[in-house]
C-alpha positions, 0 to 999 in steps of 0.5 A: 500500500502507498506510504505518505509519512509525516516528516520534519518540514522546513518552512518559511516564516509566516511573514515571508511565505508569499515572498518565498513561494515560487513557481516550479523550476521547469515551467519558466526559462532563465529570463522568466525566472530572473524577471519573477525574482527581480527585487525579491531576494527571498524568492525560492527561484534563487535556489531552483533557478540559481543561474539567474544570479550568475553570469549571463549564458552560463551552462545550466549544468556548470558546477558553479550553478549547483554551488550557487543553489546551495549558497542561496538555500543556506542564505534563505534558511538564515535570512527568511528564516526557513526553520525545521518543525520539531515534530513530524507532520503532514500538511494540507496544501490548498490551491484555488484558481478561479472556481477550481479548488484542490486540496492535497496532503503534503508528506514524504513518499517512499523511494523504494515504493517508486522503484517497486511501481507502487508509485506509478508513472506514465512518462519516460524520463530523460537522463540529463534531467534526472542528472540535473535534479539529482545533483541539485537535491544532493547539493541542498540535501533537501527535496524542495520541489514537491512531486505532484501525485494523485490517487483515487479518493477515499471517504475516510481520508476526505473526512479527516481533511475536511475537519482539518480545513476548519482550523487556522492555516499557517499561510494564506496568500494570493500570488501575483498570478491570482492563485490562492495558496493556503497551507495547514500543519496537521498535528502529530496525532492526526498526521499519524492517523491520516498516514495510516489511512493512506497506508490502508486505503490507497493501494497506489499513487500516480505521478501527475507531474514530477517524474524527474523529481521522483526519479531523482529522489530514487537515485538520491536514496541509492547514492546515500545508502551505501555511504551509511554503514548503519543504513536501515531503509528508514533514513530521511534520504529514503523519502521525498517530498510530495503532494497527493491530491484526490483525482476528482479535484484535478484539472488538466489543460491541453498541451499544444504543439507548434512546428517550425516547418511543413517539412517541405510541403506548401500549405495546400500540399499539407492540407491535401495530405492531411485530407487523406485521413482526416475530414478538414473543415475551416474553424472560427477559433482554436478551441477544441470542444470534443475529444478525438479531434484537433484544430490547427492554425496555418497560413492565418486560418484555423481548421478542424481535423476529424479522423475518418478512421475508427479510433475505437479500434485503437489501443489505450495509448493510440486513442489519446488525441496527442497520439492520433496527432503524432502517429498520423500527422507529426511523424508521417507528414511533418517528419517529427519521428521523436518529439522528445528529441526533435528541434522542429517542435515545441510544446505550449501549455494550455494556460497560455491559450490559443492566442499564443499559438496564433502569435507564434505562427503569425510571427513566422517563428513556426509554420503551424500550431496544433490545438489539442483537447485535454487528456483526462485524469482517468486516461492518465490512471488507466495508462499507468495501470496498464504499465504504458507510457504516454507520449511526451507533453500529454498533460498540463496541470493547473494550478501549479504547485509552489516551491519553498512552502515546505521542504524535506531535508535529509 
């Protein structure tokens, strides 16, 4: 059964929490991170994107970048300050974006359970990104960016959470992007009770977001264990920071695609080739209303593409909208055999909207943009249960968790 254990959380002072909290390292580039952290010495981006405090253009994997992360982390511990809770706790973390509210439990997940498949994944990880996260975590000796898990909700767990939400929170603030973040510390006795409920009632966790964090955590445990002659498997380095949300509270947005060229085709030739497998119709906008279809923006016009073939005969992976696009359009027509490595394709989170797709194509940086229907949480869990792997960039979760509110030292 899935473990979610209480731990000694590292937290910012109440007064500084809003300044410390930062978007995940992998949703902003260096320029965006520098802009967000500008004039805010307490932003956790100084830790998660430490290159913003080094010379412009430095290699992101330079040893100095990791040393800078450690120095920034220790500075925040002193100056914010960040302090470690004396007792072992679980925490509740609620995010509100407009009408959407989701409440997760922050706890320590098991690296051994990740390796055993009790924590299920649906994406492949990249070696270079695993290396980067592992080096970052080892430099800090802390898991500071939570992995984002989901699970099939249970009434007993919901009941405990509802009671805790009636209490006074530790932090409650609205970030500049309008998302409200609220955090509660659960007392030690209730933390143990809630942890026991997860152990008894939740057979598996699913990684919603944070595959590289989870993989790096497992590698961290594997690196630390041989160095400890008294290793028992219960040391803090065997566990990592996560937030687990019930699946029915989550929202997945589309993950759209933009492609630099038409692979030698003119727009008319591309439309003709696409028409062999898809019904292609002019569209008023880029919003995709039904699964199984996609829209694309080409030569200043939106089009709807609807498969002429029977998608119900495809397997669970092939039925995904992103798979239909990849298998029938991106690979055979546009020459993008592997979207993980191709330099011809980029991925645009759905939070940016379809206007961003129009802007990118009209700027002539890209030749064509594809607007997708969102993958569902049920699809994600079904694919993970089947031991399958989704195509890259299949899901974009919103709202994004913030780094720095709770960290897990080891």
